[in-house]
C-alpha positions in Angstrom: -92.8 3.1 94.3 -92.7 0.2 93.3 -90.4 -2.8 96.2 -87.5 -4.7 94.1 -88.3 -8.4 95.7 -85.8 -7.8 98.9 -87.3 -4.9 99.9 -90.4 -6.8 100.0 -88.8 -9.7 102.1 -87.0 -6.9 104.1 -90.2 -5.4 104.7 -92.8 -8.0 105.4 -91.9 -8.2 109.3 -93.0 -4.8 109.5 -95.9 -5.4 107.8 -96.8 -7.9 109.6 -97.8 -5.7 112.5 -100.2 -3.8 111.5 -102.8 -5.5 111.4 -102.4 -6.8 115.0 -101.7 -3.0 116.2 -104.8 -2.2 114.4 -106.4 -4.6 116.4 -104.4 -3.6 119.7 -105.3 0.1 119.5 -109.3 -0.3 117.9 -109.8 3.3 117.4 -109.6 3.5 121.2 -108.6 5.6 122.8 -108.7 9.0 120.2 -109.0 12.0 123.3 -107.6 12.1 126.4 -108.7 9.9 129.3 -110.3 10.2 133.0 -109.0 8.3 135.9 -111.9 9.0 138.6 -110.0 8.6 142.1 -113.0 9.1 144.2 -110.4 10.5 146.8 -108.9 13.6 147.3 -104.7 15.2 146.6 -102.0 12.7 148.2 -103.9 10.6 149.9 -103.1 6.8 149.5 -105.4 5.8 146.3 -104.2 9.1 144.4 -100.4 7.7 144.5 -101.3 4.5 143.2 -103.5 6.1 140.4 -101.2 8.4 139.5 -98.3 5.9 139.2 -100.7 4.2 136.9 -101.7 7.0 135.0 -97.9 7.8 134.0 -97.9 4.2 132.4 -101.2 4.5 130.6 -100.2 7.9 128.4 -97.1 6.5 127.4 -98.9 3.2 125.5 -102.2 5.0 124.5 -101.3 6.8 123.1 -103.5 10.4 125.4 -103.1 12.2 128.0 -104.8 10.2 130.9 -105.7 13.2 133.6 -106.2 11.9 137.3 -109.8 13.6 138.1 -110.0 13.2 142.3 -113.7 13.0 143.3 -113.6 12.2 147.5 -116.6 12.4 149.2 -118.7 9.8 151.0 -115.9 7.8 151.5 -115.2 7.4 148.2 -118.2 6.4 147.1 -119.6 9.6 145.2 -116.2 9.1 142.7 -116.9 5.6 142.7 -120.6 6.1 141.4 -119.2 9.0 138.9 -117.1 6.2 137.3 -120.4 3.1 137.0 -123.0 5.9 135.5 -119.4 7.1 132.9 -120.8 6.8 129.7 -118.6 8.3 126.9 -116.0 4.9 126.8 -113.2 7.3 127.6 -113.2 7.0 132.2 -111.3 4.5 134.5 -110.7 4.4 137.4 -109.9 2.9 141.2 -111.9 2.3 143.9 -110.9 1.3 147.1 -112.8 -1.7 149.7 -115.0 0.4 151.1 -117.2 2.2 147.9 -116.2 -1.9 146.2 -117.2 -4.7 148.9 -119.1 -3.1 152.4 -120.3 0.8 151.2 -123.8 -2.2 149.7 -124.6 -3.1 152.8 -124.0 -0.8 154.6 -126.6 2.0 152.7 -129.5 1.4 151.9 -130.0 3.6 149.0 -126.5 3.4 146.6 -126.3 4.9 144.0 -124.4 2.3 141.7 -123.9 -1.6 142.3 -120.7 -2.4 142.9 -121.3 -5.3 140.8 -123.9 -4.8 138.3 -122.2 -2.1 137.2 -118.9 -1.8 137.1 -115.6 -4.2 136.2 -112.8 -5.5 138.7 -109.6 -4.3 135.4 -107.0 -5.9 137.7 -106.5 -5.6 141.8 -103.2 -2.7 141.8 -102.3 -3.2 146.0 -102.5 -3.2 148.8 -100.8 -2.6 152.6 -101.8 -4.0 155.9 -103.5 -2.4 159.0 -101.8 -1.1 161.7 -103.0 -1.9 165.7 -101.2 1.7 167.4 -101.9 2.2 170.1 -100.6 5.7 172.1 -97.6 5.2 173.9 -99.5 5.9 177.2 -100.9 3.2 177.4 -99.2 0.8 179.3 -99.3 -2.0 176.9 -96.0 -2.9 174.3 -97.9 -5.8 172.5 -101.2 -7.8 171.9 -101.5 -10.4 174.8 -101.4 -7.2 177.3 -103.6 -5.5 175.2 -106.3 -7.4 175.1 -105.5 -8.0 179.1 -105.6 -4.4 179.7 -109.1 -3.8 177.4 -110.2 -6.6 179.7 -109.5 -5.1 182.5 -111.5 -1.7 181.5 -114.3 -2.6 179.6 -116.3 0.1 177.9 -113.6 2.6 179.6 -111.0 2.4 176.5 -111.7 4.1 173.2 -110.8 3.6 169.4 -111.3 5.5 166.5 -111.8 5.1 162.7 -112.3 7.0 160.1 -116.2 5.5 160.6 -118.8 2.7 161.2 -117.9 0.1 158.7 -114.3 1.1 157.5 -112.1 -0.7 157.4 -110.9 -0.2 160.3 -113.8 0.0 162.1 -114.7 -3.5 161.4 -111.2 -4.3 162.0 -111.1 -4.2 165.6 -114.4 -5.2 166.2 -113.0 -8.3 164.2 -110.7 -9.1 166.6 -112.4 -7.9 169.8 -114.8 -10.4 169.0 -112.2 -13.3 168.0 -110.4 -12.2 170.9 -113.2 -12.6 173.7 -115.7 -10.9 173.3 -114.2 -8.0 174.6 -115.9 -3.8 174.3 -114.6 -0.6 173.7 -116.5 2.7 172.8 -116.2 3.2 168.8 -115.0 7.3 167.9 -115.9 8.6 164.7 -113.8 10.9 162.5 -114.5 12.4 159.6 -110.2 11.6 158.2 -107.1 10.0 159.7 -104.7 12.9 160.3 -108.4 13.8 163.0 -107.8 10.1 164.6 -104.4 9.9 164.7 -103.7 13.3 165.9 -106.5 12.0 168.9 -104.5 9.2 168.7 -101.4 10.4 170.0 -103.3 12.5 171.5 -104.1 10.3 173.7 -107.6 10.8 173.7 -108.6 7.9 171.9 -106.1 4.9 173.3 -105.5 2.4 170.3 -107.1 2.1 166.4 -106.5 0.0 163.5 -105.3 1.8 160.2 -103.9 1.4 157.4 -99.5 1.1 157.4 -100.1 3.8 154.9 -101.4 6.1 156.2 -99.7 6.4 159.5 -96.3 5.1 158.6 -94.1 8.2 159.5 -96.1 8.5 163.2 -95.2 4.8 163.8 -91.5 5.5 162.1 -90.4 8.4 164.3 -91.6 6.7 167.9 -95.2 9.2 168.0 -97.6 6.5 169.1 -96.4 2.4 169.3 -97.6 -0.1 166.6 -98.5 -3.6 168.4 -98.8 -5.7 165.6 -99.8 -6.0 161.9 -102.2 -7.6 160.4 -100.8 -9.2 157.1 -99.2 -13.6 157.0 -95.8 -11.7 157.7 -94.7 -8.6 159.1 -94.6 -5.6 157.6 -91.1 -4.7 155.6 -90.8 -1.3 156.9 -91.2 -2.1 160.4 -90.2 -5.8 161.0 -90.1 -5.2 164.9 -93.6 -5.4 165.1 -95.6 -8.9 164.3 -98.4 -10.3 163.2 -101.4 -10.9 165.0 -100.7 -14.9 163.9 -97.7 -14.9 165.7 -99.4 -13.5 168.9 -102.3 -15.9 168.9 -104.8 -15.0 166.6 -105.1 -17.1 163.8 -106.8 -16.0 160.4 -107.3 -12.2 161.2 -105.2 -11.7 157.8 -106.9 -8.3 156.5 -105.1 -5.7 154.0 -106.4 -2.8 152.6 -106.4 -2.9 149.0 -107.3 -1.0 145.6 -108.5 -1.7 142.5 -108.9 -0.9 138.6 -111.9 -0.9 137.6 -114.3 0.5 134.4 -117.7 1.4 133.6 -119.8 -2.3 133.2 -120.1 -1.5 129.7 -116.8 -1.0 128.6 -115.9 -3.9 126.2 -113.8 -7.4 126.9 -111.0 -7.3 125.2 -110.2 -2.9 126.4 -110.7 -5.2 130.1 -108.2 -7.4 129.5 -105.4 -5.1 127.1 -106.1 -2.3 130.4 -105.0 -4.9 133.1 -102.1 -5.7 130.8 -100.9 -3.3 130.9 -101.6 -2.0 134.5 -99.3 -5.6 135.3 -96.6 -3.8 133.0 -96.4 -0.6 134.8 -97.0 -1.5 138.3 -94.1 -3.7 137.5 -91.9 -1.3 136.3 -88.8 -0.5 139.2 -89.4 2.5 139.5 -93.9 2.0 140.6 -92.8 -1.0 142.4 -90.5 1.3 144.4 -92.5 4.6 144.5 -95.3 1.8 146.2 -93.2 0.5 148.6 -92.2 3.2 150.0 -95.2 4.3 150.8 -96.3 0.5 152.7 -97.6 -1.1 149.6 -97.2 -4.7 148.0 -97.9 -4.4 143.6 -100.4 -6.6 143.2 -100.8 -7.0 139.2 -103.9 -8.8 138.5 -105.5 -10.5 135.9 -109.6 -9.4 135.6 -111.0 -13.1 137.2 -108.4 -13.4 139.6 -109.6 -9.5 140.5 -113.6 -10.1 140.5 -113.3 -13.6 142.0 -111.4 -10.9 145.3 -113.2 -9.0 145.0 -116.2 -11.5 145.8 -114.5 -12.7 149.0 -113.9 -9.7 150.1 -117.6 -8.5 149.6 -118.7 -12.3 151.7 -115.6 -11.2 154.3 -117.1 -7.6 155.2 -120.5 -7.6 154.4 -121.4 -10.7 155.4 -120.2 -9.3 159.0 -121.9 -6.1 158.5 -125.7 -7.9 158.1 -124.0 -10.2 160.9 -123.7 -7.0 163.5 -126.9 -5.2 162.0 -124.5 -2.0 161.3 -126.9 0.3 158.9 -125.2 4.0 157.6 -128.6 6.7 156.0 -127.9 7.2 151.9 
């Protein structure tokens, strides 16, 4: 086929794109990609994972299949991401498996720093301090006064020792005078919330997404939120800082991770696409409706954040000598 000079000039812009497209694709992926989510279908991490996976499938040219690997608070699925060797596994993880598990489990089968690379923070949500409706308190000062007047007689729930809710409550009680409450550990948020509604426990520190429906329906009462500013979906609930507890901001968060063997250019590409996908209006609306704030960071920002969270919460676990078997 012969090109005229005019035809060649017209073709130059599209021809110029070919090398950059080839470099960007680099032959990867050449088969379906597995997106491991260490929690069951229908969970909050599962929602975020599917939002990101849907976008990646569009731009990578291969199916991105969500693989729910639940168990051990996210450690099983996170371990599966860390141990993947076929080059076609990416995943999502959260606070526990990445920043507190190393301090909690003496025999953790993976090292979050050595075995995983942070691609991008995806989303985060603050925690509510929620109480049973029969508890005679309506705000944080009233709650703290009630706990102080009943040392060791009131109970708070969490999804386990060293979980975000457990550490958040210990942090709050410690900051406000070392107040004493009993801790009751549950296998999941659903069981803990049922007992809170029934009055078998009196309080809980829990991610907003896990109990937003119960708070909005009036089944339980939210008296504080751990974010820097009031939570958009419950603007009536004041922050801890507004009620006299400074520097206690905390969040539950989700981050995309890949095995440490992943090439740097692939990490950068995945981060760029995660950012693009999360900034699409439909994706943002889905996550915000579930109680999350979209993050969409660079790998460097995500790595620095994980280091800060590990120092904060891992350090607290070690100071309090909280240890789990496994």
